[in-house]
KOLKOLGU-135088 format. One record per residue (C-alpha): x, y negated, z; residue number from 0; residue in three letters. Coordinates in steps of 0.02 Angstrom, whole numbers, plus 50000, padded with zeros to 5 digits. Each point is the difference from the previous one (the first is absolute). Example, Ala and Ser with C-alpha at 12.3 -4.5 7.8 and 13.67 -1.06 7.14 Angstrom:
BEGIN
x  y  z  k  r
50615  50225  50390  0  ala
50069  49828  49967  1  ser
This chain:
BEGIN
x  y  z  k  r
50008  49985  50011  0  met
50044  49823  49944  1  ser
50027  49915  50176  2  arg
49977  49803  50004  3  gln
50051  50013  50168  4  thr
50147  50074  50079  5  val
49887  50089  50137  6  asp
50137  50120  50077  7  phe
50091  49974  50147  8  gly
50158  50093  50071  9  ile
50075  50005  50177  10  asp
50181  50054  49963  11  leu
50041  50058  50161  12  gly
50146  50051  50101  13  thr
49940  50181  50057  14  thr
49836  50010  49908  15  thr
49913  49916  49828  16  ser
49822  49963  49950  17  ala
49904  49927  49865  18  ile
49833  49954  49980  19  ala
49871  49929  49876  20  val
49891  49850  50025  21  ser
49802  50037  49993  22  thr
49942  49842  49979  23  gly
49994  49901  50186  24  ala
50100  50158  50058  25  gly
50116  50134  49961  26  ala
50033  50179  50021  27  glu
50150  50113  50015  28  val
50062  50104  49854  29  val
50053  50160  50080  30  arg
50149  50101  50004  31  asp
49975  50125  49861  32  ala
50087  50157  50088  33  ala
49931  49962  50174  34  thr
49857  49887  49980  35  gln
50064  49896  50136  36  arg
49987  49822  49996  37  asp
50186  49973  49996  38  phe
50147  50069  49902  39  thr
50173  50017  50115  40  pro
50124  49891  49926  41  ser
50133  50148  49988  42  ala
50080  50070  49846  43  val
50079  50163  49971  44  tyr
50097  50069  49837  45  val
50029  50162  49964  46  ser
50176  50080  49919  47  lys
49904  49981  49830  48  asn
49981  49825  50009  49  ser
49804  50005  50020  50  lys
49949  49850  50129  51  val
49851  50049  50132  52  phe
49930  49868  50106  53  val
49889  49996  50165  54  gly
49982  50141  50107  55  asp
50155  50109  49927  56  lys
50095  49846  49999  57  gly
49961  49993  50193  58  arg
50027  50177  50043  59  glu
50160  50002  49921  60  arg
50053  49871  50073  61  ala
50006  50102  50149  62  glu
50059  50162  49941  63  ser
50111  49947  49845  64  asp
50067  49824  50032  65  pro
50128  50009  49864  66  asp
49872  49998  49882  67  asn
49868  49901  50055  68  ala
49964  49812  50037  69  cys
49885  49911  50132  70  val
49977  49831  50053  71  glu
50102  49916  49851  72  phe
49886  49833  50008  73  lys
50126  49935  50125  74  leu
50136  50002  49891  75  gln
49895  49905  49851  76  met
50104  49836  49931  77  gly
50181  50077  50061  78  met
50124  50039  49886  79  arg
50105  50138  49951  80  gly
49878  50109  50113  81  thr
49945  50176  49936  82  his
49954  50168  50058  83  lys
50096  50153  49933  84  his
49886  50158  49971  85  phe
50140  50128  50006  86  ala
49907  50139  49901  87  ala
49965  49904  49869  88  ala
50159  49911  49987  89  gly
49891  49825  49990  90  arg
50012  49819  50092  91  asp
49838  49905  50017  92  met
49991  49814  50066  93  ser
49858  49941  50111  94  pro
49908  49924  49856  95  glu
49998  50170  49892  96  glu
49951  50087  50155  97  leu
49849  49866  50044  98  ser
49964  50015  49804  99  ala
49974  50190  50032  100  glu
49873  49983  50129  101  val
49910  49857  49909  102  leu
50002  50130  49847  103  lys
49908  50124  50109  104  ser
49883  49869  50067  105  leu
49937  49971  49800  106  arg
49996  50195  49977  107  gly
49866  49999  50158  108  asn
49893  49863  49889  109  val
50048  50086  49844  110  gln
49918  50166  50073  111  gln
49858  49943  50096  112  ala
49940  49883  49879  113  thr
50075  50039  49830  114  gly
50084  49816  49982  115  glu
50186  49961  49961  116  ala
50023  49846  50107  117  ile
50141  49862  49935  118  ser
49963  49880  50143  119  ala
49979  49990  50189  120  ser
50028  49886  50117  121  val
50142  50064  50124  122  ile
50018  49938  50202  123  thr
50148  49949  50069  124  val
50062  49963  50166  125  pro
49981  49815  50043  126  ala
50163  49991  50054  127  ala
50087  50065  49855  128  phe
50115  49921  49915  129  glu
50007  49941  49843  130  leu
50112  50124  49937  131  asp
49898  50133  50077  132  gln
49849  49948  49897  133  cys
50117  49972  49837  134  asp
50036  50205  50045  135  ala
49805  50031  50011  136  thr
49973  49909  49845  137  arg
50132  50115  49911  138  arg
49928  50149  50084  139  ala
49833  49956  49934  140  ala
50065  49994  49821  141  ala
50095  50166  49985  142  leu
49832  50070  50062  143  ala
49911  49936  49851  144  gly
49916  49860  50093  145  leu
50022  49868  49869  146  glu
49876  49870  50109  147  phe
50053  50019  50194  148  ala
49972  49837  50098  149  pro
50065  50005  50171  150  leu
49904  49962  50166  151  leu
50044  49995  50175  152  gln
49931  50141  50117  153  glu
49910  49887  50126  154  pro
49919  49903  49852  155  thr
49954  50160  49948  156  ala
49922  50066  50160  157  ala
49907  49805  49998  158  ala
49914  50048  49850  159  trp
49940  50180  50053  160  ala
49936  49914  50174  161  tyr
49935  49856  49932  162  ser
49872  50094  49887  163  val
49905  50064  50165  164  his
50042  49858  50113  165  his
49954  49822  49922  166  lys
50055  49849  50113  167  pro
49986  49821  49959  168  glu
50148  49928  50075  169  arg
50127  50067  50132  170  gly
50144  50117  50014  171  phe
50037  50185  50000  172  trp
50184  50082  50062  173  leu
50035  50145  49878  174  val
50120  50123  50091  175  tyr
50075  50119  49869  176  asp
50099  50139  50073  177  phe
50058  50110  49862  178  gly
50117  50162  49984  179  gly
50151  49888  49973  180  gly
49939  49811  49997  181  thr
49907  49883  50118  182  phe
49909  49844  49957  183  asp
49909  49883  50101  184  ala
49893  49870  49881  185  ala
49883  49865  50068  186  val
49848  49966  49892  187  val
49901  49843  49990  188  ser
49825  49998  49927  189  phe
49910  49845  49945  190  arg
49863  49941  49864  191  asp
49985  50179  49934  192  gly
50196  50024  49973  193  glu
50130  50088  50112  194  phe
50191  49978  49987  195  val
50161  50057  50101  196  val
50059  49866  50074  197  val
50151  50072  50121  198  asn
50086  50183  49998  199  his
50126  50071  50090  200  glu
50072  50169  49980  201  gly
50138  50135  50003  202  asp
50047  50115  49843  203  asn
50077  50128  50124  204  phe
49869  50001  50143  205  leu
49864  50150  49958  206  gly
49941  50152  50068  207  gly
50161  50082  49926  208  lys
50088  49936  50150  209  leu
49891  50089  50119  210  ile
50036  50161  49919  211  asp
50190  49969  50034  212  trp
49965  49929  50162  213  ala
49907  50187  50029  214  leu
50146  50082  49953  215  val
50152  49924  50060  216  glu
49896  49969  50189  217  gln
49894  50152  50007  218  val
50060  50150  49868  219  leu
50157  49993  49983  220  ile
50042  49983  50209  221  pro
49888  50146  49995  222  ala
50077  50104  49883  223  ala
50181  49971  50092  224  arg
49920  50037  50169  225  glu
49892  50156  49972  226  glu
50059  50091  49848  227  tyr
50194  49955  50014  228  gly
50013  49911  49846  229  leu
50143  49889  50089  230  thr
50057  49904  49815  231  gly
49835  49962  49946  232  leu
50027  49825  49937  233  ser
49900  49879  49876  234  arg
50183  49917  49957  235  gly
50072  50202  49962  236  asp
49979  50040  49807  237  ala
49994  50203  50067  238  arg
49856  49964  50060  239  trp
49900  49906  49894  240  arg
49890  50126  49932  241  gly
49936  50016  50197  242  thr
49981  49846  50035  243  val
49888  49978  49835  244  ala
49877  50146  50059  245  lys
50003  49902  50188  246  leu
49962  49814  49915  247  lys
49853  50087  49891  248  gln
49952  50107  50160  249  ala
50001  49832  50084  250  ala
49893  49915  49875  251  glu
49853  50131  49998  252  asn
49988  50000  50210  253  ala
49989  49825  50001  254  lys
49864  49994  49870  255  ile
49908  50147  50110  256  his
50028  49906  50158  257  leu
49897  49854  49937  258  ser
49843  50109  50032  259  thr
50078  50131  50138  260  ala
50103  49996  50165  261  gln
50116  50129  49963  262  thr
50071  50075  49855  263  val
50131  50149  49974  264  glu
50146  49976  49897  265  val
50051  50178  49909  266  asp
50156  49985  49895  267  val
50097  50135  49923  268  gln
50202  49907  50035  269  leu
50163  50080  49900  270  asp
50145  49935  50097  271  pro
50152  50009  49898  272  pro
50085  50148  49998  273  gly
49875  50083  50133  274  gly
49845  50097  49999  275  glu
49826  49934  49969  276  arg
49916  49907  50158  277  val
49817  50018  50037  278  asp
49983  49823  50053  279  phe
49831  49950  50105  280  thr
49974  49843  50104  281  trp
49833  49933  50072  282  glu
49985  49799  49943  283  leu
49895  49902  50092  284  thr
49893  49830  49979  285  arg
50087  49931  50132  286  ala
50160  50053  49918  287  asp
49960  49900  49829  288  val
49959  49854  50080  289  glu
50143  50009  50105  290  arg
50115  49994  49839  291  ala
49894  49881  49913  292  ser
49971  49873  50118  293  met
50173  49874  49973  294  pro
49930  50012  49806  295  leu
49833  49948  50020  296  tyr
50054  49851  50121  297  arg
50105  49949  49855  298  ser
49840  49995  49902  299  ser
49931  49919  50105  300  ile
50134  49851  50030  301  glu
49996  49987  49838  302  leu
49818  49972  49981  303  cys
50000  49870  50153  304  arg
50124  49908  49877  305  arg
49909  49994  49847  306  ala
49861  49911  50092  307  leu
50104  49872  50100  308  thr
50094  49934  49834  309  glu
49804  49962  49938  310  lys
49973  49923  50191  311  gly
49865  50141  50029  312  leu
49965  50086  50163  313  ala
49916  50181  50000  314  pro
49825  49915  50045  315  gly
50009  49922  49839  316  asp
49990  50178  49905  317  ile
49838  50078  49980  318  glu
50068  50172  49972  319  arg
50145  50097  49975  320  val
50015  50131  49846  321  leu
50083  50161  50028  322  leu
50079  50057  49855  323  val
50120  50138  49940  324  gly
50029  50183  50068  325  gly
50080  49958  50192  326  thr
49848  49888  50044  327  thr
49896  50174  50043  328  ile
50112  50024  50155  329  ala
49874  49936  50140  330  pro
50142  49946  50110  331  gly
50037  49876  49868  332  leu
49826  49940  49977  333  arg
49989  49988  50181  334  ala
50155  49897  50015  335  leu
49943  49894  49846  336  val
49828  49941  50098  337  ala
50076  49981  50158  338  asp
49994  49822  50063  339  pro
50169  50020  50103  340  thr
50125  50100  49914  341  glu
49926  50002  49834  342  gly
49904  49855  49896  343  leu
49835  50008  50079  344  gly
49902  50006  49841  345  ile
49857  50089  49960  346  pro
50055  50176  49888  347  val
49910  50032  49826  348  asp
50050  50177  49932  349  his
49824  50031  49924  350  ser
50084  50025  49823  351  leu
50124  50130  49996  352  asp
50170  49952  50030  353  pro
50078  50108  49864  354  val
49899  49955  49855  355  thr
49931  49818  50026  356  val
50182  49941  49939  357  val
49962  50082  49831  358  ala
49800  49955  50002  359  lys
50034  49803  50013  360  gly
50128  50020  49879  361  ala
49867  50068  49871  362  ala
49879  49864  50055  363  ile
50135  49860  49973  364  phe
50016  50095  49818  365  ala
49826  50007  49971  366  ser
50040  49800  49987  367  thr
50159  50017  49870  368  gln
49968  49999  49819  369  arg
50092  50096  49911  370  val
50116  49916  49877  371  pro
49970  49980  49813  372  his
50115  50082  49954  373  gly
50065  50031  49827  374  thr
49828  50083  49934  375  his
50028  49938  49807  376  val
49792  49982  49925  377  ala
49961  50098  49867  378  ala
49935  49952  49821  379  pro
49834  49910  50050  380  gly
50026  49996  50175  381  glu
50012  49852  50142  382  val
50116  50035  50144  383  val
49926  49905  50149  384  leu
50106  49928  50127  385  glu
49891  49942  50138  386  met
50077  49882  50151  387  glu
49867  50016  50127  388  his
50018  50054  50176  389  glu
49935  50168  49996  390  pro
49940  50003  50168  391  val
49913  49840  50101  392  gly
49885  49905  50116  393  gln
49940  49906  49856  394  asp
49820  50064  49950  395  leu
50024  49885  49840  396  glu
50174  50035  49957  397  pro
50123  49898  49881  398  leu
50049  50147  49851  399  ala
50107  49934  49877  400  gly
50131  50080  49867  401  gly
50077  50021  49835  402  arg
49957  50089  49814  403  leu
50139  50087  49920  404  arg
49995  50076  49832  405  ala
50111  50115  49881  406  glu
50062  49833  49946  407  ala
50010  49835  50041  408  ala
49836  49906  49941  409  arg
49887  49849  50024  410  asp
49860  50028  50112  411  trp
49876  49862  49981  412  ser
49822  50041  49984  413  gly
50002  50174  50107  414  trp
49907  50008  50130  415  thr
49989  50126  50137  416  ile
49873  50047  50138  417  glu
49985  50115  50160  418  phe
49873  50098  50042  419  val
49933  50089  50158  420  asn
49875  50149  49957  421  glu
50013  50046  50180  422  gln
49929  49836  50064  423  ala
49808  49992  50046  424  gln
49984  49898  49879  425  pro
50120  50031  49885  426  val
50121  49883  50001  427  trp
50073  49888  49849  428  arg
50118  49866  49993  429  ser
49953  49937  49834  430  gly
50137  49980  49843  431  gln
50141  49903  50066  432  val
50106  49915  49883  433  ala
50172  50063  49961  434  val
50143  49862  49963  435  ser
50111  50018  49848  436  gly
50146  50078  50100  437  glu
49876  50132  50081  438  gly
49977  49937  50166  439  thr
49823  49992  50088  440  phe
49928  49974  50167  441  ala
49826  50028  50092  442  thr
49922  50037  50159  443  arg
49943  50169  50032  444  leu
49851  50053  50119  445  ala
50014  50118  50122  446  ala
49916  50136  50111  447  val
50027  49970  50187  448  his
50117  50131  50079  449  ala
50018  50122  49847  450  ala
50098  50022  49833  451  thr
49948  49914  49845  452  ser
50036  50067  49830  453  ala
49971  49883  49857  454  tyr
49988  50064  49822  455  gln
50111  49864  49880  456  val
49914  49960  49838  457  leu
50123  49899  49884  458  leu
49943  49928  49854  459  arg
50097  49933  49849  460  asp
49953  49835  49907  461  gln
49863  50111  49895  462  his
49911  50077  50165  463  gly
50067  50156  49961  464  thr
50050  50079  50167  465  gln
50182  50058  49999  466  val
50056  50149  50135  467  pro
50109  49940  50141  468  thr
50120  50102  50096  469  val
49937  50012  50144  470  pro
49826  50011  49940  471  ala
49934  49968  50177  472  thr
50076  49886  50166  473  val
49974  49996  50177  474  glu
49973  49908  50156  475  tyr
49984  50045  50168  476  arg
49911  49898  50139  477  his
50064  50006  50169  478  ser
49923  49943  50168  479  val
50150  50047  50124  480  gly
50157  49902  49994  481  pro
50136  50014  49854  482  leu
50184  49992  50039  483  gly
50094  49856  49932  484  thr
50178  49985  49944  485  ser
50148  50113  50028  486  thr
50111  49933  50139  487  val
50208  50001  50007  488  leu
50048  50130  50108  489  ser
50186  49894  50053  490  his
50062  49849  49982  491  ser
50106  49964  49814  492  val
50130  49859  50009  493  gly
50186  49958  49948  494  val
50155  50024  50078  495  trp
50081  49833  50049  496  leu
50178  49978  50040  497  glu
50054  50029  50184  498  gly
49878  50160  50010  499  asn
49832  49895  50013  500  glu
49864  50037  49911  501  val
49880  49856  49913  502  gln
49818  50111  49978  503  trp
49921  49992  49837  504  leu
49830  50097  50042  505  leu
49950  50041  50169  506  arg
49918  50164  50066  507  lys
49816  49985  49973  508  gly
50013  49913  49857  509  thr
49840  50038  49895  510  glu
50077  50067  49806  511  leu
50019  49945  49883  512  pro
50121  49878  50043  513  ala
50143  49896  49950  514  ser
50117  49872  50071  515  lys
50139  49882  49928  516  gln
50115  49915  50116  517  ile
50186  49889  49967  518  val
50153  50070  50051  519  leu
50169  49924  49996  520  his
50152  50075  49949  521  ser
50142  50004  50115  522  thr
50160  50048  49907  523  val
50069  49917  49839  524  asp
49979  50125  49848  525  val
50133  49955  49876  526  arg
49992  50061  49816  527  arg
50185  49975  49947  528  asn
50073  50065  50145  529  thr
49874  50138  50015  530  arg
49999  49971  50206  531  ser
49828  49985  50102  532  gly
49830  50086  50001  533  leu
49830  49950  50038  534  ile
49906  50151  50093  535  arg
49816  50004  50031  536  val
49932  50151  50091  537  pro
49832  50049  50039  538  ile
49954  50082  50176  539  val
49852  50092  50081  540  glu
49976  49982  50180  541  gly
49951  49903  50114  542  glu
50176  49976  50123  543  arg
50072  49828  49983  544  ser
50193  50076  49974  545  arg
49980  50031  49820  546  ala
50128  50167  50014  547  asp
49844  50087  50130  548  arg
49890  50011  49828  549  asn
49967  50108  49873  550  thr
50116  49922  49835  551  leu
49876  50019  49857  552  ile
50085  49899  49862  553  gly
50148  49874  49959  554  arg
50054  49871  49846  555  leu
50165  49992  49978  556  asp
50034  49831  49889  557  ile
50190  50034  49953  558  arg
50135  49867  49925  559  ala
50001  50099  49847  560  asp
49828  49993  49982  561  glu
49964  49806  50011  562  val
50031  49855  49860  563  lys
50070  49877  50114  564  arg
50077  49974  50158  565  asp
49861  50025  50159  566  val
50055  49874  50144  567  pro
49958  50059  50178  568  ala
49845  49920  50068  569  gly
49907  50050  49798  570  ser
49796  50042  50017  571  glu
49945  50167  49970  572  val
49818  50018  49981  573  glu
49961  50174  50053  574  val
49813  50069  49952  575  his
49938  50156  50087  576  leu
49823  50078  49928  577  arg
49937  50170  50085  578  ile
49848  50081  49938  579  asp
49834  50082  50072  580  arg
50132  50175  50002  581  ser
50125  49924  50081  582  phe
50109  49997  49846  583  thr
50121  49842  50034  584  pro
50083  49915  49851  585  arg
50116  49828  50019  586  ala
50082  49890  49931  587  asp
50133  49847  50007  588  ala
50010  49837  49893  589  tyr
50167  49890  50023  590  val
49952  49832  49912  591  pro
50177  49959  49967  592  leu
50014  50145  49879  593  leu
49826  49963  49960  594  asp
50004  50214  50004  595  ala
49889  50114  50080  596  glu
50061  50173  50064  597  phe
49907  50184  50069  598  asp
50037  50026  50163  599  ile
50023  50199  49990  600  gln
49874  50066  50114  601  val
50061  50168  50032  602  glu
49883  50092  50108  603  leu
50075  50144  50104  604  gly
50098  50006  50142  605  arg
50149  50092  50012  606  ser
50020  50181  50035  607  ala
50010  50053  50190  608  ala
50163  49952  50065  609  pro
50132  50115  50036  610  asp
49972  50112  50180  611  val
50180  49932  50084  612  ala
49933  49819  49930  613  glu
49843  50012  50108  614  leu
50102  50089  50164  615  arg
50100  49830  49998  616  glu
49870  49908  49976  617  glu
49916  50045  50162  618  ala
50167  50022  50076  619  arg
50008  49797  49968  620  glu
49824  49985  50065  621  leu
50028  50064  50175  622  val
50161  49886  50002  623  gln
49907  49861  49939  624  arg
49853  50033  50123  625  his
50140  50014  50133  626  gly
50063  49847  49960  627  asp
49846  49893  49988  628  leu
49955  50066  50188  629  arg
50161  49921  50071  630  ala
49986  49837  49914  631  arg
49832  49990  50055  632  ala
50045  50033  50167  633  thr
50187  49884  49982  634  gln
49872  49830  49956  635  phe
49840  50055  50097  636  gly
49884  50021  49816  637  ala
49840  50039  50095  638  thr
49926  49999  49822  639  asp
50136  50114  49917  640  ala
49995  50122  50171  641  gly
49811  50019  49958  642  ala
50011  50039  49837  643  leu
50126  50128  50042  644  leu
49900  50067  50126  645  asp
49857  50046  49881  646  arg
50125  50058  49876  647  phe
50044  50126  50122  648  asp
49823  50046  50062  649  arg
49956  50042  49803  650  ala
50138  50130  50003  651  gly
50075  49936  49858  652  val
50200  50069  50036  653  leu
49916  50174  50044  654  lys
49917  50001  49843  655  glu
50121  49983  49873  656  val
50103  50079  50101  657  gln
49887  50150  49976  658  gly
49981  49972  49823  659  met
50175  49992  49976  660  val
50023  50195  50095  661  ala
49898  50036  49837  662  ala
50082  49902  49866  663  leu
50098  50159  49904  664  glu
49844  50113  49958  665  val
49850  49880  50012  666  asp
49990  49869  49844  667  leu
49857  49926  50079  668  asp
50074  49951  50145  669  ala
50151  49918  49919  670  val
49901  49893  49929  671  gln
49880  49959  50156  672  thr
50170  49992  50073  673  cys
50047  49867  49891  674  gln
49851  49883  50016  675  val
49990  50019  50222  676  arg
50201  49933  49983  677  leu
49934  49882  49889  678  arg
49870  49944  50107  679  asp
50094  50043  50155  680  ala
50124  49857  49942  681  gln
49879  49871  49949  682  asn
49921  50014  50194  683  gln
50181  49974  50053  684  leu
49995  49849  49886  685  asp
49877  49923  50105  686  glu
50103  50030  50158  687  val
50128  49919  49917  688  glu
49919  49836  49950  689  glu
49938  49997  50183  690  ala
50165  50016  50055  691  leu
50033  49832  49898  692  val
49946  49862  50111  693  leu
50072  50073  50179  694  pro
50152  50033  49918  695  glu
49999  49822  49920  696  met
49953  49946  50185  697  ile
50146  50088  50081  698  ser
50116  49935  49865  699  his
49940  49811  50018  700  ala
50027  49983  50173  701  arg
50163  50105  50013  702  ala
50051  49857  49832  703  leu
49926  49844  50150  704  val
50107  50081  50133  705  gln
50156  50018  49868  706  gln
49985  49817  49948  707  val
49955  49921  50166  708  arg
50164  50073  50068  709  glu
50098  49927  49839  710  met
49905  49830  50040  711  ala
50051  50011  50170  712  lys
50194  50030  49975  713  asp
50040  49895  49836  714  trp
49821  49909  49960  715  gly
49973  49814  50019  716  glu
49840  49931  50088  717  pro
49909  49991  49842  718  gly
50025  50187  49952  719  asp
49925  50046  50161  720  gln
49855  49896  49988  721  arg
49975  50056  49830  722  asp
50013  50185  50065  723  leu
49877  49982  50141  724  thr
49857  49944  49860  725  ala
50034  50129  49905  726  ala
49990  50138  50132  727  ala
49840  49925  50056  728  ser
49931  50013  49821  729  ser
50082  50181  50008  730  val
49890  50040  50145  731  glu
49846  49926  49938  732  asp
50013  50116  49835  733  ala
50036  50147  50108  734  ile
49847  49939  50111  735  ala
49911  49987  49817  736  ala
50038  50178  49932  737  gly
50053  49891  49847  738  asp
50143  50071  49891  739  arg
50029  49905  49882  740  ser
50011  49847  50112  741  val
50116  50091  50137  742  leu
50115  50043  49849  743  gln
49987  49793  49954  744  arg
50054  49970  50172  745  gln
50142  50128  49996  746  met
50079  49924  49856  747  glu
49969  49820  50099  748  val
50112  50080  50135  749  val
50121  50090  49906  750  arg
50037  49829  49895  751  gly
50033  49922  50165  752  ile
50125  50132  50050  753  gly
50095  49985  49833  754  leu
50024  49819  50014  755  arg
50070  50020  50175  756  ile
50119  50129  49930  757  leu
50039  49875  49848  758  arg
50020  49855  50105  759  asp
50133  50087  50105  760  thr
50077  50078  49866  761  gly
49939  50198  50071  762  arg
49898  50026  49837  763  leu
50148  50100  49888  764  asp
50053  50082  50146  765  ala
49822  50084  50033  766  val
49993  50038  49839  767  ile
50152  50095  49976  768  phe
49949  50095  50162  769  gly
49867  50065  49907  770  gln
50064  50043  49856  771  arg
50155  50093  50107  772  glu
49858  50094  50074  773  ala
49923  50050  49835  774  gln
50158  50054  49895  775  leu
50104  50051  50118  776  ser
49965  50186  49971  777  gly
50036  49976  49825  778  ser
50121  50109  49899  779  ser
50031  49867  49890  780  asp
50173  49933  49985  781  pro
49945  49860  49946  782  gln
49901  49964  50129  783  val
50123  50024  50137  784  gln
50102  49902  49925  785  arg
49901  49851  49989  786  val
49930  50030  50199  787  leu
50178  50004  50062  788  ala
50023  49818  49906  789  glu
49843  49956  50085  790  gly
50047  50039  50163  791  arg
50175  49907  49984  792  leu
49903  49856  49943  793  ala
49904  50000  50158  794  leu
50163  50023  50118  795  asp
50076  49848  49912  796  ser
49830  49911  50016  797  gly
50021  49973  49804  798  asp
49827  49947  49958  799  gly
50009  49959  49805  800  ala
50077  50184  49995  801  arg
49880  50085  50101  802  leu
49852  49912  49898  803  arg
50085  50078  49838  804  gln
50024  50169  50099  805  val
49795  49998  50018  806  asn
49973  49975  49838  807  arg
50104  50143  49917  808  gln
49922  50106  50131  809  leu
49823  49942  49941  810  asp
50056  50078  49835  811  ala
50049  50165  50069  812  leu
49824  50014  50092  813  leu
49858  50124  49934  814  pro
49890  49894  49911  815  glu
49868  50035  50160  816  asp
50121  49948  50105  817  glu
50060  49821  49933  818  thr
49895  49886  50094  819  thr
50085  49932  50177  820  ala
49888  50019  50141  821  asp
50111  49921  50146  822  val
49888  50045  50126  823  phe
49984  50182  49951  824  gly
49807  49988  49921  825  met
49988  50126  49848  826  lys
49885  49979  49842  827  ser
49886  50116  50099  828  thr
49856  49870  50025  829  val
49874  49952  49847  830  thr
50004  49808  49987  831  met
49824  50001  49977  832  gly
49856  49985  50093  833  asp
49962  50183  50009  834  arg
49862  50018  50121  835  arg
């Protein structure tokens, strides 16, 4: 059948996937052809003859034959160089190719159930997915034969599904989406018959699979060691990989059963390396699951609170929490979310199946998306009708317009078009509407309330002869419920500036499509003849103020050999960024001086997972940095920094990272998750660093005042002491106000008084030499040591002119980042602007 709207929606999940089809105002799931369940496991098995199996067989083989099966590959989407090697077939498949096999299976379910070979479907992605992960999802769709695949965020899909059953006029909902591999919290605003996601928080690595691993590592592995003597059993030991996979699958099955039971028996046959098979039996309880899950549940609650706080909302402003995702069937989780003290205290709504609600919502949204006109070629005597009206709306008299296209270009003057709804009572006709010479037309339709209206198209040429059209009918569905508006941007996108700062162009939550232009200035000379200099414009995605803590998604390098004239520092560079509804970014830069435009290469796809040794070293550095910050917070009495460190410790970040490090050798998911957690942990410690800036400045400022006060007392004039007293008072005023920029300026005043005293008394050159000597005394460079010796002689002989010359020579020998003389021990560790 030929569809005018997409109508199909796919929830491409970490552990399970589902497809649904629109049924007008609602949707129904297309069941798995093999099992008749509403979902298909997102698992792939490849046999030795390269035959691909998707679903239950893949899930079962992941336990018994992990070398030839793969699960949970959604978490690697967008990562370059990440492939699963299927040993028996000798075949490698990327996460996109594996996802494509799942999508093909879902398409096959539709074809088996309806006979329809679909080529278009909406596909959902987590709200926290980054642009490269969205791009990878589009590639998977194309590999699966889905020529048109709009992307929709999973919380938005859930809101579409629930909005069919609840039709609020105004207010807010909170979508709580705890899936197998990811978590999203989205605030949905309803107003004037429309709804939109106004804020979200998420974690692409917080999912039900972590509960499974917690059960394995906290309950099942200890039980196997203690009760069955499997002392070497470890997630991080490659020899036990198959055994650990069995325990992981058993934990997942038990967790699901414990949503409706109090206890369940785990019964698994384990195969120790080099030993005899062990029949492992253990009773798991719901209390075990809740104990292992609680830290993860609390993390999700914190993300929800953050999503509300960022929009200035409190739990009392939210009408309901929509529970989405298989993890939310757990009674303990539902109770926690509803709890007013430990949770959110908002009424929970789980009236729709949390496992299929996203697919259904995607299908409902898909019914509002027109299938592209494509490249259908009009046959002789046939006219293609390209309609532009919205297929679904709340208007009972919608405006419908479009354009005619024939086999060859022509003048359409004198032609007419008429729309007829023969199902209406009485039959409704638009009357003959004139077509312009270019083939365009527009008219109002009359829609049937809360129903789909089909209009027969009657096209007539200038002689009144009826001419067939493709399509022969058009449809419009009148909706009485709220309709979703634009997709919103998941993460901010901006330009990485010099100094490791970011200028954000499009912020998280911006409705798509969107664009933004900004004028920047170059900071280096680009000289064409000497082939020196470079204009670099990196594009990053994220939310962090430090550019290097965000994800690099694109970069423009304008080199000297690419310009037709010199471009001096300070030249304008106009950067233009555009992102469409399906999260596809495009960027370019225009340099007015060159009158030239350059495409910014946006390469969506993060680097492959780092080396395990590198991650271990990063984890060691994290622990060391944490200790250093704790010591500094104590030294400077930085209470805010101490509170941030306390929160960091309560969250168990270091323990979580160290646990992942232990599993790095055999678990690809652990490698990627560890990388993300390390970055997140460093981001949190960046906040601690920021909180330490003012306390450290205060300490340095007071030490500086005391140092200059002693100089003024010993060597200064009365005027120096008066100036210092006034400056010291201003320093204390800035400290009391907590004003970093003013404090920095007053410290410069104090420093200037000290320099004046040193200069007036002839001591400045000696102080500068002493500082240079401390910096360079350990150098192995003979020239450095020779100049230092000359300086000591000049100092001993009181030769001020020679000592100044030595200082200039030493300045030239210093490393670049140490060439600024700072006679009071203040290095460039404090930002010169107001960075509060």
